[in-house]
GULO-349337 format. One record per residue (C-alpha): residue number from 1; residue in three letters; x, y, z. Coordinates in Angstrom, 3 decimals. Example, Ala and Ser with C-alpha at 12.3 -4.5 7.8 and 13.67 -1.06 7.14 Angstrom:
R    n  res         u         v         w
R    1  ALA    12.300    -4.500     7.800
R    2  SER    13.670    -1.060     7.140
% end
This chain:
R    n  res         u         v         w
R    1  MET   130.831    -7.773   -46.141
R    2  SER   131.745    -5.204   -44.237
R    3  PRO   129.203    -3.494   -43.151
R    4  ASN   131.732    -0.214   -42.950
R    5  GLY   131.916    -0.797   -47.034
R    6  PRO   133.197    -3.035   -49.973
R    7  PRO   136.018    -5.185   -48.581
R    8  SER   139.690    -3.689   -49.626
R    9  TRP   139.898    -6.360   -52.432
R   10  ASP   136.782    -4.726   -54.174
R   11  ALA   137.604    -1.315   -53.182
R   12  GLY   138.916    -0.933   -56.717
R   13  VAL   135.919    -2.490   -59.095
R   14  VAL   134.037    -0.021   -56.926
R   15  ASP   135.983     3.070   -57.066
R   16  TRP   135.988     2.403   -61.183
R   17  PHE   132.885     2.651   -61.690
R   18  VAL   132.185     4.742   -59.687
R   19  ALA   134.830     7.069   -61.958
R   20  HIS   132.682     5.470   -65.313
R   21  ARG   129.726     5.600   -65.051
R   22  THR   126.327     8.019   -67.173
R   23  PRO   123.205     9.272   -66.382
R   24  SER   122.464     6.745   -68.996
R   25  LEU   123.375     3.955   -67.248
R   26  ASN   121.995     5.339   -63.612
R   27  THR   119.371     5.026   -65.173
R   28  ALA   119.094     1.823   -67.072
R   29  THR   120.036     0.609   -63.556
R   30  GLY   117.403     2.231   -61.926
R   31  ILE   115.662     0.328   -63.960
R   32  GLY   117.110    -3.078   -64.016
R   33  SER   117.222    -2.921   -59.646
R   34  GLY   113.159    -1.878   -60.046
R   35  VAL   112.593    -5.606   -61.793
R   36  ALA   114.922    -6.833   -60.064
R   37  ASN   112.112    -6.014   -56.993
R   38  THR   110.177    -8.622   -55.242
R   39  GLN   106.639    -7.175   -56.588
R   40  THR   107.965    -6.954   -59.570
R   41  ALA   108.972   -10.553   -59.897
R   42  LEU   105.389   -11.959   -58.015
R   43  ALA   103.072    -9.924   -60.679
R   44  VAL   104.782   -10.959   -63.865
R   45  THR   104.674   -14.821   -62.734
R   46  VAL   100.714   -14.423   -62.112
R   47  VAL   100.834   -12.964   -65.831
R   48  VAL   102.671   -16.102   -66.871
R   49  VAL   100.898   -18.073   -65.503
R   50  MET    97.162   -16.939   -66.225
R   51  LEU    98.624   -16.102   -69.577
R   52  LEU    99.537   -20.168   -69.582
R   53  ARG    96.611   -21.234   -68.416
R   54  TRP    94.567   -19.572   -70.902
R   55  ARG    96.471   -20.611   -74.180
R   56  LEU    96.820   -23.989   -72.981
R   57  GLY    93.878   -25.070   -71.350
R   58  ARG    95.346   -26.740   -68.416
R   59  TRP    96.027   -26.241   -64.875
R   60  TYR    97.989   -29.484   -64.064
R   61  GLU   101.260   -29.696   -65.934
% end
């Protein structure tokens, strides 16, 4: 990827998304980006591991 922006073959796709963006899709994109953060993924993993430990009662399987 070029430091000046997307490659020329991708410019049409970027332009289409810019032309069709809406406030609700911007909000959805912001939420999706937040969920994909490393901190969120780690927190969800810890919660799932603890729930599985509590529910199954074992560590080593």
